[in-house]
C-alpha positions in Angstrom: -9.8 259.0 87.8 -11.5 261.8 89.8 -14.7 260.6 90.9 -17.4 263.2 91.4 -21.3 262.2 92.8 -23.3 261.0 95.3 -22.9 257.8 97.3 -24.9 256.4 100.1 -24.0 254.0 103.2 -26.0 252.9 105.9 -24.3 253.0 109.2 -24.9 251.0 112.5 -26.7 254.0 114.6 -23.8 254.0 117.1 -21.6 255.6 114.4 -24.0 258.1 113.4 -21.8 261.0 115.2 -18.9 260.0 112.6 -20.1 258.8 109.3 -17.1 259.6 107.5 -14.9 258.0 110.2 -14.1 254.7 108.5 -13.2 253.6 111.9 -16.1 251.1 112.5 -14.6 248.9 109.0 -11.0 248.8 111.0 -12.7 246.9 113.6 -12.8 244.2 111.9 -11.5 244.7 108.4 -13.5 243.9 105.2 -13.3 243.1 101.4 -11.0 245.7 101.0 -9.1 247.0 104.5 -7.3 244.3 106.8 -8.0 244.6 110.6 -6.5 248.2 111.9 -6.9 249.7 108.7 -9.9 252.4 108.2 -11.8 252.4 105.2 -14.8 254.3 104.0 -17.3 251.7 101.7 -20.1 253.7 99.9 -22.2 252.4 97.4 -23.1 254.6 94.6 -27.0 253.6 94.3 -29.7 253.3 96.7 -30.6 249.7 96.3 -26.8 249.0 96.1 -26.8 250.1 99.9 -29.3 248.3 101.0 -27.7 245.1 98.7 -24.9 245.8 101.2 -26.2 245.9 104.3 -28.9 242.9 103.9 -26.6 240.0 104.4 -28.9 238.0 101.9 -32.0 239.3 103.8 -34.0 241.0 101.7 -36.9 242.2 104.3 -35.1 242.4 107.2 -32.7 244.8 108.1 -31.0 245.9 111.5 -31.9 249.6 112.8 -29.5 251.6 110.6 -28.9 255.7 110.0 -28.6 255.8 106.2 -26.5 258.7 105.0 -26.0 260.5 101.6 -22.6 261.7 100.7 -20.9 264.3 98.3 -17.9 263.0 97.2 -15.4 264.4 95.0 -12.1 262.3 94.9 -9.3 262.5 92.9 -6.7 259.6 92.4 -9.3 256.7 92.2 -8.9 253.7 90.1 -12.1 252.0 88.5 -12.1 248.4 88.9 -15.5 248.0 87.7 -14.2 247.3 84.0 -11.7 244.5 82.4 -9.7 247.6 81.1 -9.5 249.3 84.5 -8.3 245.8 86.3 -5.9 245.0 83.5 -4.1 248.6 84.4 -4.4 247.6 88.0 -3.0 244.0 87.3 -5.9 242.5 89.2 -8.7 240.4 88.4 -12.6 239.8 89.1 -11.2 236.8 91.3 -8.9 238.9 93.4 -11.8 241.9 93.7 -14.4 239.1 94.7 -12.3 236.6 97.2 -13.9 234.8 99.9 -12.0 237.1 101.9 -14.0 236.6 105.1 -13.3 232.7 104.5 -9.3 233.4 104.2 -9.1 235.4 107.4 -10.9 233.0 109.2 -8.8 230.4 108.4 -5.4 232.7 109.0 -4.8 233.7 105.2 -4.2 236.9 103.8 -7.0 237.5 101.2 -6.1 238.3 98.0 -8.2 241.6 98.2 -6.3 243.0 101.2 -3.0 242.3 99.7 -3.9 244.1 96.4 -5.4 247.7 98.6 -2.3 247.4 100.2 -0.3 247.3 96.8 -2.6 249.9 95.3 -2.5 252.4 98.3 1.8 252.0 98.7 1.2 253.3 94.8 -1.0 256.6 95.9 -4.4 255.4 95.2 -7.5 256.7 97.2 -9.9 254.3 96.6 -11.5 252.2 93.7 -14.8 252.1 92.4 -15.5 248.4 92.4 -18.6 245.8 91.8 -20.8 244.8 94.6 -20.0 241.4 95.6 -23.2 241.5 97.9 -26.2 238.8 98.0 -28.6 240.0 95.7 -26.2 242.7 93.8 -27.4 242.7 89.9 -24.4 243.5 87.7 -24.7 247.3 87.7 -24.3 248.0 91.5 -20.9 249.5 92.4 -19.1 250.6 95.6 -16.4 253.5 95.9 -14.2 252.1 98.3 -11.8 255.1 99.9 -8.5 254.4 101.8 -7.9 257.8 102.1 -10.2 260.7 102.3 -10.6 264.3 103.6 -8.9 267.5 102.3 -9.1 269.2 99.2 -8.2 266.3 96.8 -10.4 263.8 98.4 -13.8 265.4 99.7 -16.0 263.3 101.2 -19.0 265.2 102.8 -22.4 263.8 104.8 -25.1 265.1 103.6 -26.6 267.1 106.5 -28.3 270.3 106.3 -30.1 270.2 109.9 -26.2 269.3 111.8 -28.0 266.5 113.4 
């Protein structure tokens, strides 16, 4: 599928100079990318973005740089529906696995195995439910493994060139 729309991310201010790099996610890895693999995690709502960065502390935030993105990406899988998950050969248990615990205990998280399989199949990214503490059922994220160029456009909204 093609995803067209707005997306949001709250960055560590130290990454404000490169809001589309995905390099920050590569440093430690994330739910859908092992350490060393760049990924761009974008929330599809402002509320979802704050749920993702709050780490369960709804009224306490470290300093953040909030960015809005215009996204137009092909080769996206929608894993927010049962039909989409079945077509991709996955389930909510895999998507929502305890990836940090797996990583800490030396296991490869099932979500990393899924991401590698999807990337190998030519998938650029996936729409996924938010598994953040406090996320509501409708909160969704777009995880990108490949972006840039004509088929996967992700542009940080910055009319003043900051």
